[in-house]
C-alpha positions, 0 to 999 in steps of 0.5 A: 238749233234743232236738227229740223231747223238746221236742215231747213236752213241748209235747204234754203241755202241750197235753194238759193244756190239752185236759183243762181245755177238756173239763172246762170244756165239761162244766161249761158243759153241766151248768149249762145243763141245770140251768137248763133243768131249773129253767125247764121243771120237768124232773125227768128233766133235773135227774136227768141233771145230778146223775148226771153230776156225777162226770164233772167230779170225775173229770176234776179228779182226772186234771188234778191227777195229770197236772199233778203228774207234769209238775211232778215230771218236767219241772221247768218254769220261767217260762211253762211253770210258770205254764201248769201251775199255772194249769191246777191252779187253773182245774181247781179253779174248774171243779169248783166250778162243777160242784158248784153246777150239781148243787146247782141241779138238786137244788133244782130237783127239790125245787121241782118237787114244790111248786106253781108259785107262786114266780117263777123268771124272775129266777133263770133270767136271772141264771143265763143271764148267768153261763152266758154269762160262763163260756162267754166265759172258757172260750173265752178260756182255749182261745184265750189271749184276754187281752182277752176274759178282762179283759172277763169280769173287768170284768163281775163287778159286773154279776152282783152287781147282778143278783143283788141285784135277784133277791134283793130280788124274792124277798124281796118275793115272800115278803112278799106271798105267804107261800105262796111262802116255801119255794120262794122260799127255794130260789130264794134259795140257787140265786141265791147259787150263780149269783153264786158261779159268777160269782166262779169265772169271774172267778177264772179270768180272773185266773188266765189273766191271770197265766198269760199275763203273770205278773201280776194284772189292774191295779186292784181287782176290780169287785165289788159288795156282795151281799145274803144269806148264803152257803150 
């Protein structure tokens, strides 16, 4: 291929990575705002999260369209093929994170109409842990930092452990005070959503590992047994 064609192809791959980075940044911001709306009982902030969810969906569709175009026109092989396929997979993972952030904000709006009797601190702490892991894996994607990706992958069990603690605390809270049952039930679903976001961060770590090396991380994913049902 000519030098001009090669540069054009490299620019297209860089553009694809940039789209994923922007999408990830939006999802990270959405999650942070959703957690703040819960912790501060901030309706305005929660509404902004819900109203902005479409931006992540739109970027997801753009990534799909652009990646399919690259696959059709460039017929990539080896590392370039992994680069494009990984972008498609990661885009889907990030889109789900955005959905969970919007769901959190919607439940925060409901919780704000209830008396502030149920304790939210454990759920917020779980959310902050997951938010930190999401930031780390998105940074790892931008920097192609395999070591950081592996560290995120290895911390999935930490998320599961904290989720189980939060789950037990919320159940105990409902048993001690029946007046907190409705609010605590919403918090249980939020906690489960946070645990799922942790799973998506781990999935991105595995995809990035495959993109860079062409293999999955060695050994079994460090995964704890989580309590409760998926929403």
